[in-house]
N, C-alpha and C positions, 0 to 999 in steps of 0.2 A: 504492499500501500502507499500513498505518497505522503509525505509530509504534510502537517496540517497548514491551508493559506497563508501565505506570509504577508502581511500589512505591506503595499507597495503603491508609491508613488508615481504619476507618469511624468520621467524627463525624457529626454533627446540625447542619442549617439548616432554617431556618421562612422558608416565601413568603408574606409579605403586604405588598405593593407598594400598587396605587391600585386597594382595592375587593377584592380576595379576600386569604384569610385561608389558605393551604397549608403543609404543612410536608414535610419531604423526610429520607430516610435519606442521608445524604452522606459518601461516599467522598473522604477528604481529610486530611492534618494541619490542625490549628487555623490558620487564618491562612494556609493555604498557597493559589496562586492558579495554576488549571492552564495551563500553557505555552501552549497553544492550545485554544480550545473543538472540538469533535466538529463537521464539518460534515455537513448533510442527507446529501452523500455520503459520508461516512464511517458515517454510523448504515446509509444502506443496505446499505453493502457488509459493515457487520457482523453483519447481521440472519441471514445464513446460516452463520457461524460461531460457535459457543457459546463458545469462548476469546473470540475478541474480541469477541463481544457483551458478556459480562462485564465484559469491559476497558470497552468505550465507555460504559455503563450508569454505572461509578463514574466516566468523566471527567464526565458529562455532571451527577450528582450533585456532584461537587466542583466543576464550573461554579455550580451552584448555590447552593453554601455560599458560594459566594466574590460573587456576588449580593446574597445572603441579607445578608451582613456591611456591604455597602457601605449596603443598603437599614435595615437597623437604625440603622447609623452617622448616615447623613443625618436618619431618624425621631427619634433621641436629640435633636438639633440643633432639630429643628422643636419638640419638645417643650418641649426648657428655652426656645426663646422665647417659646412660648406660656405657660409657669409666670411668666416677669418681666414679661409682660404683664398676667398674672393678679395678680402680687402690689402691681403698679402702679394694676391697678385696685381693689384690696382698699384700699388707702391713698389713693384717690381719694374713697371709699365712705365710710372712717372719717373724712376729712376733711369730707365731706357732711355725715354725720351729727355731728360735734362743731359745724358750724356751725347744723344745725338745732336741737340741744340748746340752743345760745348763744342763739339768736333766741328760742326759747318762753321761757327764761327771764330774758332784756331783756323779753320782753313783759309776762309775771310781774311784774317789777321797776318796770316802768314804771307799772303800773296801782296796785303797792304805793305809789311817790314820788308820783304823782298826788294819792292820797289821803290822805298824811298831809302835802304842801304843801297839800292845800284844808283841814287841821288847821291849820297855822299861820295860815293867812289867817283863817279863823274865829274863830282868836285873837288876830289885830291887832286885828280887828270887836270884837270882845266887852272886851277892854282899852281901846280907845278911849273907849268908849261908859261905862267905868267909872274913867276915870281912870288911866291904866294908864300913867304917868309917861310918856316920850319916843316912846313907840308910837303910829303917827296911820294914818289910814288911808288917806293920801296915799301910806303905801308902797305900797298896791295898786294904785295908779296910774303910780307911779313907775317899778315892780320890770318891766322887761321880759320876765321869765319865774320859772319859781318857785325855779328856783335864785339870784336876783337878791332874790327876796324872804327866802329862807333868809338869804343874806347880810346884807341889810339888818336884819334882825331880830336876826341872830346877834351886829350891833354892839349892841344895846341895853344898857344897864348895868343897868336896872332891872327884872327879871324871876323870877316867882316860880317855883318850884322844880314846880309844873306845867308851867310856861309852857316852861321851859328842858329838862324833859322830853319834851313835844312836840317842840321844837325838834329836841333831838338826834335823836330819831328820824326826823325827816324829812330832817336831814342823813346819818344811815346810810343811809337809801331811795334818796338820791340819788348817794351814795358809789356802791350796788352799781350801778347804774345805769350810771354812768359808766365803772366797771370790766367791765361785760359789753359795753359800748360797745366797749371798747380791746379786749377779747378775740374778739368778733366779727371787728373788723379784723382782726388779726392770723390767724383762723382761713378767712375770706375770701381773703386772701394765699395761706394754708397750701393751700386748697383750687385756687386759681387753679394754683398751682406741679404738686401732685398731678393734675389733671385735662391738665396739658402733658406731666408724664411717662409717664402712662397713654396719651395720642396717638401719643408720640413711641416708646415700648414696642409698640403695637399695629400701627403702621406697619413696624417692624424687625421683627416676629414674622410680619406679612403677606408681608415681603421676602425674609424666611426660609425661610419656606414655599413661595414661588413659586417661588426658586431651585431647593430641593431635590425640588419637585413633576418639573420638566424631568427631572433625574437618571434620578429616580425611574420616570417614564413610560416612559422609554428601558430602565430595567433590566426593565419589567415587561413590555414586549412578548420580551426576552431571555428571560425564566423563563418566558413562555407558549410560546414556541418550544421549547426546553429540555423542559417536559415535554409537550407533542407527540411531539419526539422518543423520549421513553421510554416513549409509550404504544404508537408505534410497533413498539420493538423488542422490549417485552413481549407486543404484540397485544392489550393493554387499552385503555382508555378514557383522557383526561385527568381525567373527573371520580373514575374509579378508584386511579390513581393520585395524585390529590390527597388524597382518603382515607384510602389508604396511609399516605402521607408524611407527614400530619396526625397520624396513631397513632402512627407512631413518632416524630416530636418529640414528641409529650406524653410519651412513655415516658420521652424522653431529658432533658429540664424536670425531670418527676418523681424524676428519679435527680437529678438535679444540684443541685434544690433540698434532696432529703433530704442530699446531699454538705455542700452550704453549709450549713445547719442544725448537723449536727454538729461542723463547722468553729467556727460560731459559738456553739454551746453549750460547746466543748469547754472544760474546765478552771473554766466557772461554776457548774456543778451538779453537781459531782462528792462522792460521798461512797461509804463503804464500811463495811460491819459492823465493829464494835469491840466487842470482850469487854465485857458488862455495861451497853451504853449502844448508842442508836440515835441516828443524825444523820440530820436531815430538812435538806434543802436547797432553798432555792427561790428561783428567779429571778425579777427583775423589771427590767422598762423604767428605764434610768436617766434622771436627769434630761436630760441632754443630747440623747434621744432615740435614739441610737446604741446604746451598750454594755449592759452588763447590771451589775445590782449584787446581790450573794450574800450572803443572811443565815443564818446558824446555831444553830440552836436547841435543848439538849437536850431529850431525851423522857424521860418517865417508864419509856417500856417499854425492859426489859433483853434482849428475846429477840428480836428483829426485827432485822433488816440494814436497813442505810439506806436512805432513799426519796428521790429525784431527781423533782421536777413537771417538767422540761422534759428532755424524750428527742427521740432525733433520729427522725424519722418514717421508717418503716418499711414505710408501705400503701402498696399496689401501685397501678397506675393504677386508676381507675377502670373498666367498662363503657361508659360513654356513649360513642357513636361520634360522629366529626366529621361536618359536612354534609361530601357526595358534590357540591355543587351545582358546576356547569359555570363556571368563571372568565368572569367578564366585560371588555369591551373597558375599558382603564381608562380612569380618570375625566378631566375636564379639571380642571385648577386652576382652585380656585372665587377668585371674584373678591374683594380685601379687604373684610373687614369692620369694623363699627364697633361690633359689639355688644357692650355690657358685663355683667359676669357680676353673675349675681342676687346681691342682698343678702344676707347671713349670718342663715341660718334661726335663730328666737330661740327656738325649741320647747324648753320645758321635758324634758331627758333624762329618758326612758322608765326604767323598770325592765327589767332583764333579760328579754326575751321568748324565745319557742318556737322552737325551729330553724326551723319553718313560717316565721316571717320571712324569715329566709335566703332559702328556697326562692322565696318570693313577690319579695324583690330581685332574685334570679337570673332570675326569668321575667320579671320588666317591662325589665329589662336587654335579656333574649334580644329581646322584641318590639322591640325598637331596633333590631335589625340590619339593617344595610346603609344606615341613614340618615346624613346628613351629619355632619362635623366643621366647625364653625365656633367659633371661640374666642370663649367667653363663653358659650356656647351651652349652655341648661338645658331642650330641649325644646319643644315637642314634638316638632319635626320636626329638629334641627339640635342637636347635644352636643358637649364639649366632654368630657375625661377628667374632672372632679372632678364638673363637670356633671350627668354620667350615675350615679356614685357617690352625688351628693347624693339625686337626684330618685329612683333604685330604692330609696334606704331612708326616705327622705320618703313615699312610696307606701304603707310598711307601719307609718307612723306613729311613725319615728325618725329622731332628729336626726343630722347628722353635722358638723355646727362649721362650716357655712358652704360656701361656692363658691370652694373655694382647696384645693390639694394640703396645704400645710404646715398651713392652718386646721385641715382634717381629722384629720391625724396626730396636732396636737397636743391637740385638742379630746378625740379618741380615749385617750388618755394621760392628761386631765387628770379621766377618770370611771373610770380604771382600766380600760380596755377593751381595753387593746393582750395580746396572746400572743405566745411564742416563734413563728418563724416556721417550725420542726421539729411546732408544734400543730396546722397549717394547716386548715382545714375549708372545703368548699363555704362559701359567702357570706364569707368572709375577705377585707377589702379587702387586695390588695398596694401596699406604698409603691415607688416606684422612686427614688432618690439620687444625686447628683453627685457625695457628697462622705462618702457613708457616716452622715449623720446627716437628721434632720428637716428642720435648714435647708436642706439641698440638694435637697429634695424637687422634683420635676418631674412626677410623672406615678404615677395611682395605677387600678385596676380591680379587678374584679370575681372573685373565685376560683373556678372552677366546679369544681374537682375533676380527678383525675387527670391534673394537668401542665398544664390549661385555664384560661383566664379569658374574661372579657368587657371589653372595652375600647373607649371613645371613643380610637381610635388619632392619626391626625392630618388634616390637610386631604387632599382625594383618598382617602381608607382610610373614613372613618369609623366606624362602630361595628363591629367583628369579634369572633367569638370565633374563639380561637387558643390555641396552645402557648403556655405562659409564655416568652417572651423574655427573654435576658441575664441570669439569675436571679444574676448576678454581681452587679449594683446595685440587686437588691431589700435593703430594710431590716432587718434581724434579726427585727423584731415585724411581725405583721399585726393591722389592730384587726377586732373582733368584735363588730357593732353587736348583732348576736343573737344568743340560745342561752346553753347554758352554759359559762363559762370553764373 
């Protein structure tokens, strides 16, 4: 016989482990773990009894909740390790760019120094022919190089104003060459250090992913079994259960987003009607990338109540239906990779575009569904989170600030394209942070509406469209690369 029915409250969790993105209505208090998972014998015994059947459904849903909590926690660790690698790779790219720039400058400076040294050599010849005091063409022979010649000419006591000017310019040019050579040396050392740090971060990220994948693969098998049991109890199919629970999770995610946005915006954009005046309050991203800054200006209108630009979202989930594809077998952990993120895009920021640009970016991202996650991947067949975001909007001619979560957030902040989470729209970019500020950013995705998003999740999962997970770790601002603010 089964144990007496347990008192369980309704909650939500998302199944998204190694290659599937499923969502389930969960019975169980947050963080609770069932004492024991129902076995197939329990499920079969419960099928005929309606009350026992519902209890078993609740227990299975609670089991899914526990498994998903573990999956999300493991996924966050993997994504944070990936962002650590991305930041290290970004520093390596900056070090390489600095060295390349100094090398180009040094080349130009050397050309200028050679030309000015040549003028000094010509001066020596000219002055020796016209009786130029203690200048002698023997200097050209005795000097080992241009610097030596400049030194010898500089020791002479009988130099005309013109000769002194030529010599001063040559010395300045040579000083520039020497300075750039020293800077190049330091830049080369910095590049070596950054390269070593990138390799260490990559190895660590791959190790973290490999360790997590073992746990996630086991959890995936258990989740697959639970879904089969639910389908058996209800007389449906796994695909039907997957679609239903995805929809439930998306609704819950949307409700959580609305509640979180209300909390984030609370007090930062409050205003009320006053006699004889109107107050308009606007909320803007703070310079720290996390909180809000409020400014209040008096209005000349005296008959209208105050207005606030930031309002909690009350939009109901969209009618877009989640995919009902039958879950595939768990993917095997990928082998370590050494791909380096592509260099920052330097495209000149475009003017605000039409909403169709956002739709185009979503369509591009959806076209990548099922493709693998690889650290530093930016297409066409492998992706990481910021690489997918970058290329989805690049496909629409819109720059994102480069291949890095923190870079992308700071870029959109710098061009004034951040809006409160409460005003989210399909096509906006969601940012996850470990500390509530931009500096802790570790993951981003493209919001597709109705509590759903497209993301390059992590190794073993790849690109999926799923319900927004862990809304509590989202930054209170989203980026809107396209459309009206």
